[in-house]
VOMI-686496 format. One line per field, with one value per atom (N, C-alpha, C): residue in three letters; x, y, z. Coordinates in Angstrom, 3 decimals. Last residue first. Layout:
<sites>
aa ALA|...
u X|...
v Y|...
w Z|...
</sites>
This chain:
<sites>
aa CYS|CYS|CYS|ALA|ALA|ALA|ARG|ARG|ARG|ALA|ALA|ALA|ARG|ARG|ARG|LEU|LEU|LEU|LEU|LEU|LEU|ILE|ILE|ILE|ALA|ALA|ALA|ILE|ILE|ILE|GLY|GLY|GLY|GLU|GLU|GLU|LEU|LEU|LEU|ASN|ASN|ASN|GLU|GLU|GLU|SER|SER|SER|PRO|PRO|PRO|THR|THR|THR|TYR|TYR|TYR|VAL|VAL|VAL|GLY|GLY|GLY|GLY|GLY|GLY|TYR|TYR|TYR|LYS|LYS|LYS|LEU|LEU|LEU|ALA|ALA|ALA|PHE|PHE|PHE|ARG|ARG|ARG|ILE|ILE|ILE|SER|SER|SER|ILE|ILE|ILE|ALA|ALA|ALA|PHE|PHE|PHE|VAL|VAL|VAL|LEU|LEU|LEU|PRO|PRO|PRO|LEU|LEU|LEU|LYS|LYS|LYS|GLN|GLN|GLN|LYS|LYS|LYS|ARG|ARG|ARG|GLU|GLU|GLU|ASP|ASP|ASP|GLU|GLU|GLU|ASP|ASP|ASP|LEU|LEU|LEU|ILE|ILE|ILE|VAL|VAL|VAL|HIS|HIS|HIS|SER|SER|SER|MET|MET|MET|VAL|VAL|VAL|LEU|LEU|LEU|GLY|GLY|GLY|ASN|ASN|ASN|HIS|HIS|HIS|PHE|PHE|PHE|ALA|ALA|ALA|LYS|LYS|LYS|GLY|GLY|GLY|LEU|LEU|LEU|VAL|VAL|VAL|SER|SER|SER|SER|SER|SER|ALA|ALA|ALA|GLU|GLU|GLU|GLU|GLU|GLU|VAL|VAL|VAL|GLU|GLU|GLU|LYS|LYS|LYS|LYS|LYS|LYS|THR|THR|THR|ILE|ILE|ILE|LYS|LYS|LYS|TYR|TYR|TYR|LEU|LEU|LEU|SER|SER|SER|SER|SER|SER|ILE|ILE|ILE|MET|MET|MET
u 3.997|4.024|4.594|4.315|4.660|4.984|3.926|4.906|5.094|2.302|1.713|2.620|2.382|2.816|2.516|-0.573|0.594|1.005|-2.140|-1.854|-0.506|-4.919|-3.462|-3.307|-6.216|-6.160|-4.785|-8.555|-7.375|-7.276|-10.157|-10.236|-8.865|-9.125|-10.671|-10.898|-6.712|-7.066|-8.505|-5.794|-6.808|-7.205|-4.202|-3.524|-4.566|-6.110|-5.514|-4.579|-6.665|-6.937|-6.135|-4.000|-5.415|-5.520|-2.237|-2.648|-3.944|0.719|-0.766|-1.061|2.229|2.027|0.721|4.573|3.530|3.480|6.145|6.073|4.850|6.382|7.601|7.569|3.666|4.849|6.075|2.380|2.302|3.202|3.379|3.616|3.634|2.165|3.369|3.962|-0.592|-0.136|1.686|-0.871|-0.866|-0.454|-0.170|0.502|0.575|-2.520|-1.026|-0.153|-4.521|-4.297|-2.917|-4.095|-4.139|-3.788|-4.326|-2.979|-2.921|-6.992|-5.909|-4.399|-8.346|-8.156|-7.075|-7.793|-7.080|-7.037|-9.843|-8.275|-7.641|-12.383|-11.748|-10.427|-12.382|-12.359|-11.785|-12.685|-11.470|-11.334|-15.457|-14.229|-13.076|-16.867|-16.743|-15.539|-15.940|-16.106|-15.801|-15.162|-16.442|-16.797|-13.607|-13.318|-14.617|-15.078|-13.683|-13.224|-17.345|-17.156|-15.951|-16.790|-17.492|-17.821|-15.280|-14.636|-15.347|-17.541|-16.351|-15.638|-19.300|-19.571|-18.483|-18.103|-18.356|-18.363|-17.546|-18.714|-19.052|-14.896|-15.250|-16.579|-13.705|-14.307|-14.608|-13.159|-14.124|-14.689|-11.564|-12.987|-13.888|-9.478|-10.000|-11.219|-8.632|-9.286|-9.981|-7.823|-9.011|-9.732|-5.884|-6.646|-8.126|-4.052|-4.536|-5.540|-3.322|-4.181|-4.455|-1.943|-3.109|-3.947|0.077|-0.673|-2.090|1.481|0.915|0.017|2.791|1.378|0.514|5.318|4.873|3.493|5.529|5.729|5.389|3.321|4.311|4.463|0.916|1.039|2.667|0.551|1.136|1.552|-2.139|-1.336|-0.834|-2.671|-2.866|-2.059|-1.879|-2.537|-3.161|-0.687|0.359|-0.515|-2.576|-2.104|-1.202|-5.640|-4.105|-3.657
v -0.133|0.711|0.216|-2.175|-0.796|0.043|-4.987|-4.503|-2.975|-5.095|-5.747|-4.959|-2.538|-3.651|-3.862|-0.889|-0.819|-2.109|1.210|-0.085|0.059|3.020|2.955|1.842|3.163|2.438|2.576|5.257|5.088|4.269|5.989|5.528|5.155|7.424|7.382|6.575|8.347|8.567|8.387|7.945|8.931|9.214|6.000|7.393|8.443|3.493|3.997|5.379|2.339|1.535|2.114|2.732|3.238|2.535|2.702|2.240|2.933|2.752|3.652|3.212|1.088|1.347|1.981|0.920|0.042|0.618|2.842|1.432|0.587|5.008|4.566|2.960|5.205|5.134|4.697|5.691|4.604|4.289|8.188|7.145|5.954|9.621|9.798|8.574|9.049|8.611|8.613|10.428|8.982|8.554|13.104|12.318|11.012|13.502|13.622|12.967|13.502|12.580|12.313|16.026|14.697|13.570|17.893|17.595|16.260|17.388|17.164|17.005|18.283|17.017|16.676|21.298|20.415|18.853|22.572|23.111|21.941|21.298|21.478|21.816|21.776|20.608|20.651|24.816|24.026|22.636|24.825|25.321|24.891|23.364|22.796|23.493|22.484|23.502|23.171|20.190|20.460|21.611|17.194|18.530|19.344|14.999|15.197|16.728|14.816|15.084|15.380|14.851|15.949|15.968|12.293|13.569|14.669|10.413|10.641|12.017|10.849|11.086|11.067|12.983|11.708|11.981|15.199|15.006|13.764|14.469|15.724|15.771|12.304|12.125|13.349|13.462|12.054|11.914|15.604|15.650|14.530|13.985|15.173|15.211|12.585|11.763|12.631|14.462|13.482|12.939|15.484|16.308|15.614|13.292|13.667|14.837|13.231|11.935|12.546|15.434|15.378|14.045|15.253|16.543|16.004|12.933|12.784|14.034|12.528|12.427|12.653|12.130|13.562|13.598|9.772|10.857|12.270|7.569|8.055|9.350|4.681|6.339|6.726|2.284|2.601|4.360|0.851|1.915|2.350|-2.786|-1.342|-0.409|-5.296|-4.734|-3.337|-6.110|-5.807|-5.281|-6.923|-5.545|-5.222|-8.451|-8.408|-6.900
w -88.022|-86.908|-85.754|-89.929|-90.307|-89.197|-90.095|-88.916|-89.327|-92.429|-91.272|-89.890|-94.475|-94.064|-92.618|-95.505|-94.986|-94.680|-98.219|-97.571|-96.754|-99.516|-98.773|-98.179|-102.430|-101.589|-100.699|-104.292|-103.715|-102.665|-107.280|-106.152|-105.536|-109.740|-109.292|-108.027|-110.874|-109.240|-108.848|-113.212|-112.950|-111.473|-113.504|-113.397|-112.997|-111.952|-113.099|-112.722|-109.273|-110.759|-111.646|-106.969|-107.742|-108.859|-103.851|-105.252|-105.623|-102.142|-102.386|-103.661|-99.479|-100.998|-100.919|-97.037|-97.737|-99.188|-96.138|-95.329|-95.929|-97.608|-97.119|-96.362|-98.321|-99.484|-98.839|-95.936|-96.735|-97.926|-95.324|-94.439|-95.228|-97.320|-97.218|-96.593|-96.710|-98.032|-97.931|-94.266|-94.438|-95.584|-95.104|-94.069|-94.236|-96.703|-97.547|-96.202|-95.132|-96.114|-96.760|-93.665|-92.864|-93.936|-95.844|-95.127|-94.463|-96.639|-97.604|-96.910|-94.138|-94.671|-95.887|-93.898|-93.141|-93.834|-95.565|-95.684|-95.090|-94.985|-96.417|-96.491|-92.335|-92.452|-94.261|-92.242|-91.703|-92.222|-93.516|-94.182|-93.694|-91.447|-92.907|-93.672|-88.265|-89.183|-90.694|-87.087|-87.244|-88.280|-87.195|-87.873|-88.061|-86.635|-85.944|-86.179|-87.856|-86.204|-85.774|-90.386|-90.074|-88.318|-90.389|-90.374|-90.135|-90.006|-88.886|-89.092|-92.169|-90.643|-89.803|-94.935|-94.234|-92.811|-96.395|-95.815|-94.895|-97.142|-96.573|-95.808|-98.631|-97.216|-96.426|-100.964|-100.993|-99.509|-100.685|-101.163|-100.818|-99.588|-98.820|-99.342|-101.712|-100.486|-99.584|-103.685|-104.201|-102.701|-102.140|-102.451|-102.815|-102.266|-100.888|-100.978|-104.744|-104.211|-103.006|-105.376|-105.959|-105.381|-103.701|-103.450|-104.162|-104.301|-103.048|-102.992|-106.702|-106.885|-105.471|-106.181|-107.213|-107.242|-105.132|-104.165|-105.141|-106.936|-106.282|-105.688|-107.017|-106.683|-106.230|-108.952|-107.767|-107.884|-110.549|-110.772|-109.226|-110.428|-110.102|-110.480|-111.149|-112.426|-111.661|-108.683|-109.653|-110.956|-107.075|-106.856|-108.109|-108.436|-107.971|-108.010
</sites>
């Protein structure tokens, strides 16, 4: 259940976006979207910060604990 998860707040956006940037840095999609490795390292946290901020407004961002060991970005069905 979602109620058992930790809900990320605005003050944790930077840390959560950094975690996601590192997690997806070598992913197939992101390595094709941003070809240069240094540029990808710099830009991915910014991309995820936008996604997280959008979800904080129109859904929620959850993780199993305050350690941010896994992050789920959820949007309500009519968020867009």
